[in-house]
FIMI-538308 format. One line per field, with one value per residue (C-alpha): x, y, z. Coordinates in steps of 0.2 Angstrom, whole numbers, plus 5000, padded with zeros to 4 digits. Each point is the difference from the previous one (the first is absolute). Layout:
N
px	[X,...] .
py	[Y,...] .
pz	[Z,...] .
***
This chain:
683
px	[5369,4983,4986,4991,4986,4995,4999,4989,4988,4999,4997,4988,4990,4998,5009,5000,5004,5014,5008,4999,5008,5014,5003,5000,5013,5011,5000,5004,5015,5006,4999,5007,5015,5003,5018,5002,4990,5013,5014,4993,5008,4986,5013,5007,4990,4995,5005,5017,5007,4988,5013,5002,4981,4997,5014,5006,4991,5008,5017,4999,4996,5013,5018,5013,5007,5019,5004,4991,5004,4982,4983,4983,4987,5012,5010,4985,4995,5017,5000,4985,5008,5016,4990,4991,5017,5008,4987,5003,5019,4999,4988,5013,5014,4991,4994,5017,4994,5009,5015,4996,4982,4994,4997,5018,5007,4989,5004,5019,5002,4991,5010,5017,4994,4994,5015,5009,5012,5007,5000,5011,5011,5003,5005,5008,5003,4986,5007,5018,4999,4993,5013,5013,4993,5002,5017,5006,4996,5015,4995,4986,4993,5000,4991,4987,4997,4998,4987,4991,5000,4995,4985,4994,4999,4992,5015,5001,5013,5002,4990,4982,4991,4982,4990,4984,4988,5006,4991,4997,4996,4992,4999,5019,5011,5017,5015,4999,5014,4996,5011,5005,5016,4999,4997,4990,4981,5003,5012,4995,5006,5018,4997,4986,5003,4983,5000,4996,5012,5014,4997,4998,5015,5012,4994,5002,5017,5007,4991,4990,5013,5014,4989,4996,5019,5005,4987,5007,5017,5009,5010,4995,5012,4997,4981,5001,5010,4988,4985,5007,5004,4983,4991,5010,4996,4981,5000,5008,4985,4987,5006,4995,4983,4984,4989,4984,4989,5010,4997,4982,5002,4997,5007,5016,5003,4997,5017,4999,5016,5010,5014,5013,4993,5000,5018,5004,4992,5009,5017,5006,4986,4999,4981,4999,5010,4992,4983,5004,5008,4984,4989,4993,5001,5001,4999,5002,4990,4997,4990,5011,4991,5013,5015,5010,5000,5008,5012,5005,5002,5012,5010,5000,5008,5015,5000,4999,5012,4996,5004,4987,4987,5003,4997,4984,4994,5004,4990,4985,5001,5001,4986,4988,5004,5000,4981,5002,5017,5004,4995,5015,4995,4982,5001,5011,4988,4986,5010,5003,4985,4987,5005,5011,4990,4982,5001,4995,5004,5001,5000,4985,5000,5009,4985,4993,5016,5001,4982,5003,5015,4991,4985,5011,5009,4986,4984,4990,5003,4993,4987,4992,4996,4995,4986,4992,4997,4998,4993,4983,4993,4985,5013,5009,4983,4997,5016,4999,4983,5008,5013,4987,4990,5016,5003,4983,5002,5017,4993,4986,5012,5011,4985,4996,5018,5000,5018,5003,4995,4989,5015,5009,4985,4996,5017,4999,4984,5009,5014,4988,4990,5016,5006,5001,4996,5008,4990,5005,5012,5008,4990,5017,5013,5019,5009,5013,5006,5018,5002,5012,4998,5009,5005,5018,5001,4987,5010,5003,4981,4998,5013,4993,4983,5008,5008,4983,4993,5015,4999,4981,5002,5014,4990,4987,5011,4993,4984,4983,4994,4990,4986,4992,5015,4999,5014,4992,4994,4981,5006,5008,4992,5003,4995,5007,4997,5011,5000,5008,4986,4987,4994,4996,5005,4990,5006,4987,5009,4998,4981,5001,4995,5007,4987,4986,4991,4998,4981,4999,5007,4988,5002,5005,5015,5004,4999,5012,5012,5001,4992,5007,5017,5004,4990,4997,5018,5008,4988,5005,5018,4996,4997,5013,5015,5009,4986,4991,5015,4996,4986,4986,5012,5013,5012,5009,4992,4993,4981,4995,4998,5014,4988,4992,5018,5003,4983,5004,5017,4992,4987,5013,5011,4987,5001,5019,5000,4988,5011,5016,4993,4999,5014,5005,5013,5008,5000,4989,4990,5005,4985,5007,5007,4983,4988,4996,4994,4991,4991,4995,4994,4989,4994,4995,4991,4989,4997,4996,4987,4992,4998,4994,4987,4991,4998,4984,5009,5005,4982,4992,5010,4998,5014,5009,5007,4997,5009,4991,5005,5010,5010,5003,5007,5014,5002,5002,5013,5010,5000,5011,5013,4998,5018,5015,5018,5016,5009,5014,4989,4989,5015,5007,4984,5000,5018,4998,4982,4988,4986,4996,4998,4983,4992,5003,4992,4984,5001,5008,4987,4985,5003,4997,4984,4984,4989,5013,4996,4981,5001,5009,4995,5018,5000,5013,5012,5001,5018,4995,4990,5007,4992,4990,5012,5015,4992,5008,4988,5007,4989] .
py	[5459,5006,4987,5005,4987,5008,5017,4994,4991,5016,5012,4988,4995,4983,4984,4991,4982,5003,5014,4990,4985,5011,5008,4984,4994,5015,4996,4982,5006,5010,4984,4988,5011,5006,5007,4999,4984,4988,5009,4999,4990,4997,4992,5017,5011,5016,5011,4993,5001,5006,4999,4981,4998,5009,4992,4985,4988,5006,5001,4982,4994,5011,4998,5012,4992,4998,5014,5013,5009,5003,4994,5008,5009,5011,4986,4991,5015,5002,4982,5003,5016,4990,4988,5014,5009,4984,4998,5018,4998,4983,5008,5014,4988,4991,5016,5004,5018,5015,5008,5013,4995,4996,4982,4998,5006,4989,4985,5003,5004,4983,4991,5005,4997,4982,4996,4991,4991,5016,5008,4986,5000,5019,4999,5016,5006,5013,5009,5001,5018,5006,4991,5007,5018,4998,4993,5015,5012,5010,5014,5009,5008,4983,4993,5013,4997,4982,5004,5010,4986,4986,5010,5001,4981,4997,4995,5007,5013,5011,5013,4998,5012,5002,5014,5003,5014,5013,4996,5019,5004,4985,5008,5000,4985,5000,4988,4991,4991,4985,4989,4984,4991,4985,4981,4994,5005,5015,5007,4990,4984,5006,5004,4991,4984,4991,4982,5005,5015,4990,4985,5011,5011,4985,4992,5016,5003,4982,4991,5011,5014,4987,4990,5015,5005,4982,4998,5016,4992,5003,4987,4996,5011,5015,4997,5000,5016,5009,4994,5007,5017,5001,4995,5013,5014,4995,5000,5017,5007,4990,5009,5017,4993,5004,4987,4995,5010,5016,4999,5004,5018,5010,5016,4992,4991,5016,5010,5011,5008,5008,4990,5012,4994,4982,5002,5007,4986,4987,5008,4984,5000,5010,5000,5010,4988,4985,5006,5004,4983,4992,5009,5013,5016,5018,4995,5015,4994,4983,4993,4989,4988,4995,5013,4990,4985,5010,5008,4982,4996,5015,4994,4982,5006,5006,4985,4986,4997,5000,4981,4998,5010,4989,4984,5008,5004,4983,4992,5012,4996,4981,5000,5010,4989,4983,4996,5002,4990,4982,4987,5003,5018,4998,4986,5011,5014,4989,4992,5016,5011,4986,4988,5009,5016,4993,4982,4993,4982,5000,5012,5005,4991,5010,5006,5008,5009,5007,5005,5009,5009,5005,5006,5010,5009,5000,4999,5013,4991,4984,5010,5007,4982,4994,5013,4996,4982,5000,5017,5004,5017,4994,4995,5016,5010,4990,5006,5018,5001,4991,5014,5014,4990,5000,5018,5005,4989,5007,5018,4995,4992,5016,5010,4990,5001,5007,5003,5011,5018,5007,5010,4984,4990,5013,4997,4981,5001,5009,4987,4985,5008,5002,4983,4993,4982,4990,4984,4984,5006,5016,5011,5004,4986,5003,5001,4986,5004,5004,4984,4988,4982,4986,4982,5003,4996,5000,5010,5013,5002,5003,5013,5008,5001,5008,5013,5004,5003,5011,5011,5001,5006,5012,5008,5005,5014,5017,4993,5002,4986,4987,4997,4986,4989,4983,4993,4983,4989,4994,4982,5004,4993,5016,5018,5017,5018,5013,5016,5011,4997,4997,4985,4982,4987,4984,4987,4988,4984,5007,4997,4981,4986,4983,4989,5013,5010,5018,4999,4985,5010,5008,5018,4995,4991,5013,5014,4991,4993,5015,5015,4998,4992,5009,5015,5007,4995,5010,5015,4999,5001,5018,5003,4989,5006,5004,5003,5012,5012,5003,5012,4998,5004,4988,5012,4997,5014,5002,5002,4993,5011,4997,4993,4988,4993,4997,4991,4989,4995,4995,4989,4993,4996,4988,4990,5001,4993,4986,4994,5002,4986,4987,4988,4989,4987,5010,5016,5015,5008,5018,5009,5017,4994,4991,5013,5007,4983,4996,5017,4996,4983,5006,5015,4989,4988,5013,5010,4984,4995,5017,4998,4982,5005,5010,4985,4990,4984,5007,5008,4984,4990,4983,4987,4991,4983,5003,5017,5017,5014,5008,4984,4998,5017,4996,4983,5009,5012,4985,4991,5014,4995,4981,4993,4993,5003,4991,5004,5009,5010,5005,5006,5009,5009,5006,5006,5009,5004,5014,4987,4989,4981,4996,4991,5015,5011,4991,4996,5017,5013,4988,5002,5018,4999,4999,4992,4986,4996,5001,4989,4986,5002,5003,5000,5006,4986,4996,5002,5014,5010,5018,5010,5015,5013,4991,4999,5011,5013,5011,5001] .
pz	[5544,5007,5001,4984,5003,5017,4992,4985,5012,5011,4985,4990,5016,4991,5000,4984,4999,4987,5010,5016,4992,4992,5017,5009,4988,5003,5019,4996,4990,5015,5011,4987,4995,5017,5001,5019,5007,4994,5009,5018,5014,5013,5012,5003,5013,4991,5014,5002,4982,4987,4986,5003,5002,4984,4990,5009,4990,4984,5008,5006,4982,4992,5007,4993,4984,5001,4987,5011,5016,5003,4993,4999,4990,4992,4994,4993,4991,4993,4994,4990,4993,4996,4990,4990,4997,4995,4986,4995,4999,4991,4987,4998,4998,4986,4991,4991,5002,4992,5009,5012,5003,5018,4994,4994,5017,5010,4989,4999,5019,5004,4987,5008,5018,4995,4990,5014,4989,4993,5017,5007,4984,5002,5019,5005,4982,4999,5015,4994,4993,5016,5011,4988,5003,5019,4999,4990,5014,5005,5010,5009,4984,4991,5015,4999,4982,5004,5013,4987,4987,5011,5006,4982,4998,5017,5011,5017,5006,5015,4991,5000,4988,4993,4993,5010,5005,5012,5016,5003,4982,4992,4983,4998,4997,5009,5001,5017,5009,5012,5011,4991,4997,5012,4995,5014,5001,5012,5012,5015,4993,5002,5019,5008,5010,4998,4993,4982,4998,5007,4989,4984,5004,5003,4984,4990,5006,5000,4986,4988,4997,4998,4988,4989,4999,4996,4986,4993,4998,5016,5010,5018,5009,4989,5001,5019,5000,4988,5011,5016,4991,4992,5016,5010,4987,5001,5019,5000,4989,5010,5016,4993,4992,5009,5008,4993,5012,4996,4982,5003,5005,4984,5007,5007,4983,4990,4999,4984,4996,4985,4992,5009,5017,4995,4995,5017,5008,4989,4995,4992,4987,4984,4999,4984,4990,5008,4996,4982,4998,5007,4988,5012,4990,5007,5019,5011,5015,5009,5014,5011,5011,5012,5000,5013,4988,4986,5012,5004,4981,4998,5015,4993,4984,5010,5012,4988,4985,4982,5001,5014,4990,4984,5010,5007,4983,4993,5014,4996,4981,5003,5013,4989,4985,5009,4998,4981,4998,4999,5013,5013,5001,5001,5013,5011,4999,5005,5014,5008,4996,4998,5014,5013,5000,4996,5004,4983,4996,4981,4985,4990,4983,4987,4990,5016,5004,4983,5000,5016,4993,4984,5010,5011,4985,4987,5010,4991,4983,5007,5010,4984,4994,5017,5003,4984,5005,5019,5006,4991,5001,5011,5014,4999,5002,5016,5008,4994,5009,5015,5001,5001,5013,5011,4997,5006,5015,5004,4999,5012,5012,5000,5004,5016,5007,5017,5001,4984,4999,4986,4993,4997,4994,4987,4992,5002,4990,4986,5000,5000,4986,4989,5002,4983,4998,4986,4998,4990,4987,4993,4988,4991,4998,5001,4984,4998,4983,5006,5009,4991,5002,4989,5001,5005,5019,5014,5012,4987,4996,5019,5000,4984,5009,5015,4988,4992,5018,5005,4985,5001,5018,4996,4986,5013,5006,4996,4993,5006,5012,4991,5012,4989,5003,5009,5010,5001,4985,4999,5004,5016,5016,5010,5001,5006,5006,4992,5012,4987,4988,5014,4990,5004,4986,5000,4987,4993,5007,5018,4999,4994,5012,4994,4993,5002,4986,5006,4997,5012,5015,5012,5006,5017,4994,4987,5013,5011,4987,4989,5007,5018,4997,4984,4995,5018,5005,4986,5003,5018,4995,4995,5019,5008,5010,4984,4987,5011,4999,4981,4995,4987,4986,5006,5008,5016,5010,5018,4997,5017,5016,5012,5013,4987,4996,5018,5002,4984,5007,5017,4991,4989,5015,5007,4983,5001,5018,4995,4986,5010,5012,4986,4998,4985,5004,5014,4990,5005,4986,4997,5004,4995,4983,4996,5006,4983,4994,5017,4999,4982,5005,5014,4990,4985,5012,5008,4984,4991,5014,4999,4981,5001,5012,4986,4989,4998,5005,5017,5003,4995,5012,4992,5004,4986,5005,5018,5001,5002,4989,5013,5004,4981,4999,5013,4992,4983,5007,5007,4983,4994,5012,4998,5000,5010,5000,5004,5016,4990,4989,5015,5010,4985,4998,5018,4999,4983,4995,5005,4999,5015,4996,4992,5015,5010,4987,5004,5019,5004,4993,5003,5018,4999,4991,5010,4986,5000,5019,4995,4985,5008,5019,5006,5019,5013,5003,4981,4994,4987,5013,5003,5013,4992,5007,4992,4983,4986,4992,4987,4985] .
***
C-alpha cells in the first residue's frame, strides 16, 4: 500500500491539522500492529543466521505442538482457516438442507466424519464389498479390471493415470501415465542407507505392513508372509522408478506414443480394455512419463503371482481407507505416517482431521462461502495491483541482463506479458452437482468423492482446455505456477498474516511477504530450469538461443552448488532437485526488491520500530518462512521434496543479494558471507 498521506501532502502543498493527525494515526497503526517486530531474536548475530534472527523470538515461544510435524506461519493461518471452516460445516449440519445441495453435502460429510461411535461400530464392514472384489480375482484380466476399479475410488495401483495438457500442444488434453505403485514416500526409501530411510524401511516392512494385514483379518504368520511379498513387489517397482531430480526434466519425462507402441513396451497389459474400464473413452495416444517404470510393471505381472498381487491390493485398500475407519486402523496409520515418517507425538483432534479431509475433497464448495466472509474486494484489488507492479519490475530486470541476447529477451518479454494471474478466488466455480454424499459411512463418502474427481478428470479427454480452472482452493495457504497455461494462481489465504489486518501491514512487509516470496516466486517459475522450457502459450518448445541456454545453465549451476553444500542432520540438500524452487526464491527476492524501490515508503526511507524500509522488506520475506520442523519431517523433506527446508530458503538466497549485505551491514567473516564471485545471479 503506497503512502497516500505523503502523496496528498505533496499534491496539496499544505498540511492540514486533520490530515496530519490521520496520517500520524496510520503510522501508529503500522507500528502498533507490526507483523515482524515480535518475532525477532536479538541474541542471534544477523550475519550468521538471518532466519533465526528474524524468526527466533517467535520460534522460542511457539514450540511444535505434539500433533504436528512442523509449526509455523502456515500452520497458524490454517488454524484460523479451520475455525472458519468449522463454523461453515457446523452451520451446514444444522441446516437440514435439501438433498443434492452443497449445504447438504457439506453437512452430511461432516456428520459421518464426526460420528465416531458409528465408525467404531462399523469397523471393517464398509470395506467388505471391496475386499470381496479383490478376493475374487482369478487371472490377469480380472487383476486389470480391479486396477481399473480401485483407481476410480482413489486407491493406488501400479497404474498412475491423469488427464492433462499435452506439454507440446497445450490446447489438447491427453491421457498421461506417471510412475506410482509404491507405499513409501519415494524410491530412495527402499535403497538409501541414511538414518531415516533405514528406520522407515525397517518399520514399514516389519511393523506397518503386518499390522495392516492383521487388521484386515489375517493371522500372524499369514500377515508376515503377505508383508514380505508386498514389500518385494514394491521394491521391484521402486528399482525402475526415477529419482527426484530426474523427474524435473520435461523432455525426458515426455514420451508420447500411440497405444500400439505402449502395448509393445508393456506386452502383459491390454491398455485398450484397461482404459475403457477406467472411464477413459477413445484413447489412441498417451504420454508416458517414465517408460522404464511401465516396462517393469509389465514384467512384474509375469514375475509375481495373482495371489501376490491380491495381497498388494488388499494392503493398498486398507492403507488408503485407514484414516477413515475405526480407531485401530487410524491409530496405525498415524503411528507410521504421523510418527515414524514425520515425528508427530499425537493425532489431531477428530474435527480437524475431518475438516482437512473435507477441505481436500470438497474445497471449492467451502471456498465459495469462505471468500464471501474473509476476502473483501478491496484486499483483492491490492494484490491484483501488486502482480502488475511485479510484472513491470521483472520486465525491466530482463532488459538489464548482460548474459541474455536480445533475441531471447524479446521472447521472454512476450512470455512475461502473457502470464495470466489468478488472484484470490475463481471467477467460475466448479460444479459439484454430480457428487453424491450421504450419512451411510465416512470412508464411503471419501471414496464417492474420489469417484467424482476421477470421472471429472476422465471427462476432460477430447474437450477444450478450461483455462479458467483452479487447482487450489481460495482457502489454501499456497500458490503455484502452471507452465502449460502460463499462469500464476494466488489463493486468498496465501496473503493472510496471522493477527494482522491487511490494511495495517506496510508496503515493505507486503512486498517481502507477498510480492517476493509468492508473486515473484511464482512468476520466476515460468523462467526456472523447467518453466523456461515452455513458451508464452504454454508449449514445451525451445525458444532460447542455444548460447543463452548454456549461459542459463552455468548461472543455475552456481545456485545448485551453493545448495549442495548445505547439510541437514547429516543429509546433503539436493541442489539439482531443488534448483527450480531456489531459482524462484532468488528471482522473487530481487524482482520484489526492484518493485519495492518504486514505492513511496522506500523513497521516504522512514524507519518503523527501528527498522528501515529495506530491512523490513527482508524481514517481511523471512516472515513467509517462519517455522520449525521435527527432525524426522526435516529429513523426509530433504529426501523427497523439491523444496529446500524453509530456513535455507531465507539464508540461502539472501546470501546472493547485494542489498541484503547493505541493509544489515554483513561483513566478510560473517557465516552468511559469500564472496561476490560465488554469488548466484540469474534473474
